[in-house]
N, C-alpha and C positions, 0 to 999 in steps of 0.2 A: 121481664120488666125493663123499660127504657127510661133512662134519665136524660133529660135535656137540660143543658146548662145554658142559661141566658146570660150574655155579658152585658154589663151596664155600659152606657155611653161613655166615651173617653172624657175625663174631666178636663184635661189640658188640651188646649187647641195647639195644633202644630202650624207654625208659619214658615213658609219658604223664605230663603234669603231675598228673593225678588219681591215678595209681599211686604217684607219688612222695609226694604229700600223704598218701595212705593209709598208706604205709610210715612216714612221719615221725610221723604220729599214733599209730601202733602203738608207736614207740619212746618216746613221751612218757608212756605209762602208767606208774604208779608201780612196778609189778613187772617192767617190760620191761628187757631187757638188749640193748644194740645188737648185740653179737656173736651173740646167739640169733636175733634178727630177721634179721640179715644171712645167717646160715647157712640159715634157713628159706627165704629167697627167692633164695639163691645170688648174693648181692651182697657186695662188699667192704665192711667196716665203714667205711672212709674215705669211701666214696660216701654212706652214710647220714648221716655227720657233715656232709658238704658240703651235702646236701639240707636238713638241720636248720638249718644256718646260713643257707641261702638262704630257707627258710621264715621264719626269725626276722627277717631283714632285708627281707622282702617281695619278694625277687627271684622266688621260687618261689610264684607266686599263680595260683590256679585261678579265673579270673574275679573274683568279689568275695569269694572264700572264704579269702583270706589270713589265716592265724592271728595274724600279727604284722606290724607295720609298722616302718619304719625309726625312728620316734620311740620304739618300745618296745624297741629294741635294747639289749643289755647294755652298760653303760659301766663303765669301770674308773677308779679314782682312786688315786694314790700314797698309801701309808700307811707311816709310820715308827713303829716300836715303841721305846719308851724303857724303861729299867730300871725296877724297881718303885718309882716315886716318886723315884728319885734324879736324874732328869733326864739320865742317861747314854743315849746311843744304842746299841742293841744291834746293829742291822743297818745295813749300808751298801749303798747301791744299786750294782750292778755297772755299770761304764761301758759294758759291751757289751750287756747285756740290760735294765738298769734294775731288775732284781729284787733283793730283799734277799738279802744273803749272810751 
């Protein structure tokens, strides 16, 4: 008696670094929409956002072709808005998120 084991198709798709960088570059064009690029390549938009973040921080580097390094990462600073010259604070940072309310 012979038993044949049939393997199911792989559930997760494997993307090379070059493919990831190509998709990231496509999302960086001015007219590109991440959702449209994601649909075209059958990828969840969150995955494209993650790859963009990795490319920006230098994690997703193809040899020496990294588009951004960690020194070019986006940095944020706290900003408080006051009333129109009155010196009154309009927003108060939320204790939970630090965002203005």
